[in-house]
N, C-alpha and C positions, 0 to 999 in steps of 0.2 A: 504494500500500500504506500502511496505517495501523498503526503500531507503538506498543505501550504497554510501557514498562519499569517493572516493579514492584520495589520494594526496601523492606524493613522500616525502613531508615534509623534504626537505633538506635545502631550503633557510631559513626557519624559525629557523633552528638549527645553521646555519653558519653566517647569516646576521642580525645584530641587528636592522637595519632599517626595515626589513621585520617582524621581531619578534615584533617590536613596533606597526606595523600596524595590524598584525594578531597574537596576543599573544596566542591564542588557535589554531594557524595554519589556513591556508586557508581552510582546510577541516572542522575545527571547526566553522569558520565563516559561511560557506555555510550550514553546518548541522543545525546551530542555526536557520536560517531563514526558513529552510525547515521543522522544527518541526511541524508546524501547518498543513502541507500538507500530513502527513503520520502517519500510526500506529507506525512505528518504523523508526528512522533515525540512522544508525550506521556509523562509520568512519573506514577507513582502510588505512594503510600507508606502504610504501616500506619496511621499516626495520622490520616489524612484520613477524613472521613465515608465509610462503606462501604469503607474502605481504598483509596479512590480508584477503585474498580472498580464504578461504578454500572452499571445496566442500559444506559444510553446509551453509556458508555465501552466496555463489553464488546461491545455490538452493533456498534460502529464499529471494533473492533480486529481486524485480520487476523492479527497475530502478537503474542503476549504473552511477554515475558521476565520471569523470576522469580528474584530473589535474596533469600534469607532465611537467618537463622542462629540468633539467640538468642530470637526471639519467635514461633516457629512456632505455639505453643499459643494465641497471642492472635488468630490469624486466625479470623474468624467462619466457622463451618461452613456457614452459608447462602451466604456469598460463595464458599467452596470449591465448593459444589454448582453455583453459577451458572457458575463457570469450567469445571468439568468438563463441563457441558452444552454450553458453547460449543466446547470441544475436540471433543466428539463430533459437533457440527454442522459442524466444519471449521476452526475457529481453530487456528493453529499455536501451540505452546508450547515455549519454550526454557528449560530449567531449568539454572541456573548454580551451580556449586560446592556450598555447603552447603544449597542448595535441595533437595538429595537427601532431606533430612529434612522437607521442607515437607508440609503436609497434602495439597496438591493432587497432588504427585508420588506420595506413598505411596498415595493413593486410586486414582490411575490405574494404578499398578503392582500393587497388591494384596499387597505384601510389606512387611517392616520397613524396607528400604532402608538397613540399617545397614552399618557398615564399620569398618576400623581407621583411626586418625588419629594424627598427631604434629606438633607445631610445633617444628622444629629448624633452620630456615633451610637446608633441603636443596635441592640441585639437582634439578630435574625435567626429564626428557627424554621428550617425548610423541612416540612413534613412529607414523607413518602406516601403517596396515595395510590400508586400502582406498583406494589412490591414485586410482582412477578415479571415486570418489564426488564429486558436485558440491560437497559441503561442504568437500572437501579441495582444491578448485580453487586453484591458486596457492601451495600449501604444499609445501615440500620433503620430504625423507625424515623429518624430525623437527623439532619446535620445542623449543628448550632454554631453560628458565627458571632463572636463577641461584639464586633463592630462592623456595620455595613451601612451603605446608603439605602434609604427606604424607597421602594417602589410600591405603589398602592393601586388598587382597583378603583375605577374601572380601567382595564387595559383594553384599548380599542383594537383588538385583533379578531379575525374570524374564529369561530369555534374550533379549537384544536382537534386534530384526530385523536390525540391522547394528552391528558394532563397527568404528569408523573409526580410533580411536587407542588405543594402549596406553601407559601411563606407566611409566617406570622412575624410582625415587627413589634418591638417594645412599645411603640406609640399607639398600637391597636390595629393597624391596617393589615390586610391580607393581600396576597398576590399569587397569580398563576405563574410560577417561576421556572417550570420545566415543561415545555410543550413540544409536541411533534406534529409535523405536517408532511404531506407528500404533494409534490408538484411535478407533473409529467412523470418521468422515471426516477426523479431525485427525491431524496429524503432530507428534511430540514428539522433541526433541533434548536429551539431557543432556550437559553439557560441564563437566568437573571444575575447571579452574584458576580462581582468583579469590579467594583469601583476602584479607580486608579490610586486613591490615597490609602487603601487598605491592602494588607498582604494576602488577600483572598486566594490568589492562584498558587500560594505555597501550601495551602491546606490540603492534606492528603486525600480527604474525602471528596473535596471539590475536584481535585485532579482525577480521582477514580471515576467520577461521573463523566468528565470530559473524555477520558480514555474509552470508557464504555460507549459513549456517544459516537466517537470516531469509528469504532467497530460497527455499530448499528447503521451509521449513515453511509458506509462504504457501498459502492455500486454493486448491484446484483450482476452476477456473471451470466449473461444471456444475450442472445442476438436482439437487436433493436426491432420494435414492431414496424411493420410495413404499412404505410398509409396510401391513400389515393385510390384511383380506379383499380379494381382487382378482377382478375380472371377467375371463373368458377373452378372449384376443385373437383366437382362432379359434373357429369353431363346433365344439362337442364333440359327436361323433356319439352318438346315442342319448339326447340331452338335449333 
């Protein structure tokens, strides 16, 4: 499996607190723990030519992970369309935290993907509501994070194919924090935790969910469906 971890990589350049937590960037931290899951783990960032997502990179990517926050509007629409086509062709897509507002996620969802939010160093408890799902393999009843950014309902997304985890926050809100979708032949997983000023991606249980999601989202090994005008497989009487 070949994995690409995409990150806009802006907070790490501008905010020393984020750089202290993620000296190799959020993309670097995620790529590091995914090394054992794939033949190749590459990273790509916003300021690279074609945002690091060239035709060659996309065609060679089985699962793409996406983290963005402050620069969604800077992502080129042409690149978004290429990513969308690859998802429809079978490439897995994992959208992390504030990537809910990315062009690619909103394009694939067809809604605003808006929500409530608050930064108050709150405890988050992510409750597993589909314990038999492969993405939840090895996870207990819940994951508890000492401090995280709050995301609250209503989350303006289409009804997910599956809701795997529900978050409760110290301030009282709840949130659908782990959702799956299928678009075309591709599988999509949205996973909420991962605010840039917290060391969330070093949490072993969060890492386990993401590793499991990469395996789940990997393309199915089969020939592509054939579309368009079709010749009959059997003789049609009277023709």
